[in-house]
N, C-alpha and C positions, 0 to 999 in steps of 0.2 A: 659276365665274362667282359674282361677288359680289351676293346678293340681300340687301336691306335691308327686310324685311317692316314694321318700325317707321316707317321712312320713307315707305313706301307708304301705311301707315294713317295717318299724319300728313296726306299729301297728300289722302287721302280725306276726312279732316274738314275740311280747309281748302277743299276743292273743293265739299263739301256745304254749307258756311256760304254760298259764292257762288252756289250752284245756284238757290235762290228767285229772284234778281235776274235771272239767265240765263233762267229759266223765264217769268217776266212779260215780257221783252224779246221771247222766241221766240213768244209768244202774240200779241203786237202785230205781229210780222211776218207770222205765219200769217193773222191776221185781214185785215191790209191787203194782203197777197198774194192773198187770195182776193177781196178787194173790187176789186182791180186786173185781175181776171179769169185769173188763174193756174189756176184749177180746184183739185181737191184734191191731185192727185198731184204736180205740179210744185214747189209749195213744201216738201212733205214730203222729197221726193228731194233738192232743193237743201239742205236743212238736213242730211240724212244724209251727203250727199257733200262738199259745201263747208265746212259747220260753221264759219261765219264771219258774225258779225252784221254787221261792217263792209262786207264785200263783198257780201253778200245785201241788205242795206238801199241800197247804191250801185246795184246793180243795178236794184232795184225802183224806185227814185228817178229814174233815167234814163228807164226804161220809162214810168213814170207821166207824166213831162214830155212825152212823145211821142218820145223819142230811138229810135234804131234798135238792134237786138239787138247789132250789133257794137259800137256805142257804149258799151252797157251792160256788156258783156263786158269791154271795155278800161279802163272806170272801175273795175270790180271788181277787175281784176288790179293797177292803179296803186295802188287803196287798200289792198291787201294786199301791196304791195312789201316792206313792212317786215319780213315774214317772211323774206324773203332772208337779211336781216341776221342775225336773230334765229336762223335755221337754223344759219347758219355758226358763230354763237358756240355752240350746243349740240352740234353734230355728233359732236364726239368723245365723247360719252357714250352714244350708241346702240350697240347690239351686233349682231352676226352679219353676215350677207351683205347685198347691196344691197337686196333686197325687204323683209327684216326692218327694216333700218335706215330705209328709206323709210316703212314703216308704223308705227315707232315715233316717226318724226319729226312725224307728223300729231297727236300729242298737243301740240305746242308751240303754245300759244295764249297770249294777252297775260296772263292773270292767273296762269296756272300757270307760265309763263316767268319772271315777276317773283318768284313764290313759291319757285321752284327757285333761283334765282339766289344763290349763295354768295360772289359778288365775286370780283375778280382772276381772271375767266373760268373760274370753277368753277361746275357746275351738279349739282344733286341729281336723278338720272335716275328714280329711284323716286318721289320726291315729285312730280316734274314729271307722271308718269303717273297717278299717284293722284289729283292735284287736277284732271286733265282730265275723267276717266271720269265723275264725277258732273255735271259741266258739260255733256258731251257729251249724256248722258241727258237732262237738262233741257231742253237746246236742242232736240232732237228731239221730246220728249214735249210741249213747250210748242207747238211749231209745229203739231203734231197737234191739239191742243186749239184753237189759235188758227183753224186751216183750217175745222174744223167749226163752231166758234162764228161765224166769218165767215158762215157759211151761213145762220144764222138773225137775224144782225143786219141790220136794214135801214138803218140810219144810222151806220157805225163813227165818223164824225167827230162825232157826239153824245157819243161817250165820250172824246173828246179825241185818239182814235188818229191823227188826221192831224198831230199834232205830233211823234209818236214819231221819225220819221225824223230831222228837224232836231236834236231834243233828243239823240237817240243819239250824232250826229256832234258835237254841242256838247260832250258828256260826254268824247268821246274827244280832241277838241282840247284841252280843259282839262288833261286827263291828259298829253298831249304837251307842253304848254306848261311844264309843271314841270321838264321836263329841261334847260332852259337857254337862253340867249340865241339860240343858233344855231337852235333849233326855233321860237322866237318869230319869228325873221327869216323862216325858211322858211314859216311860217304866214301871215304878212303878204305875203309874195310871192304866195302861192296865193290869198289872199282878193282881192288886187289884180286878178290875172288873171281870176278868176272874176267879179268886179264888172264889169270891163272888157268880157268877151265875153257875158255873160247877154243883152245887149239886142240883140246883133247876130248871134248864131251859133246854129246848130240846137241842140235839146236834147240834152244828153250831152257837148257839146264843151267847155263851161265846166268841168265836173268833171274830164275827161280832162286838159285844159291846165293846170288847176289842180294837180293831182296831180303832173304831170311837172314843172312850176315848182318845187314843193316839193322833190321828189326832187332836181332839179339844185341847188337852193339847198343842201341838206344835204350833197350830194356835193362842193360847193366850198368847204366850210367848212374852215378851218385844221386841220390835224392836230394 
């Protein structure tokens, strides 16, 4: 088996450079989740198991708006649907049997995927894993800090934490729009659906419909 320690260390360095930003976002998630009444355990378990800011913020956003647990889960799944495509792209680089390959695939996160992409369908496995490790530690640690900080903060909105959800998704949207006109069109479709449904539908439904509309828009783009 071909191990590339230099590549893994390069990934660690790249992931460590990203980790402070990941930590700050995770702290915000922990504070806001605690403020929403999640308690201490649920936000931490969520970060340990899910390890996805977009999915966890989507889940919290729908619940905060009064949506059902089912609507929140569906929204989180749709927001993370991009990982299905990303996973197919990197599937060939993982080693071992089904269980090991499934565990290694959990290192496929946005920043690491981009760092490990060598073009023409090639990915650096060791760099991918090295870059994800410090991000994972930062995400879980930040959530823990945020959860306990949320216990002593009487007014998280006074720190501006109420804008973290929309700001986080705006950042993701801007990053996606850089990929080309097809992604801009999908974003406009999603925005139109959400704006149309917000006044008339229950909480959670607009984000589900918007995600589904965006995915359909991308699926129908020319090959």
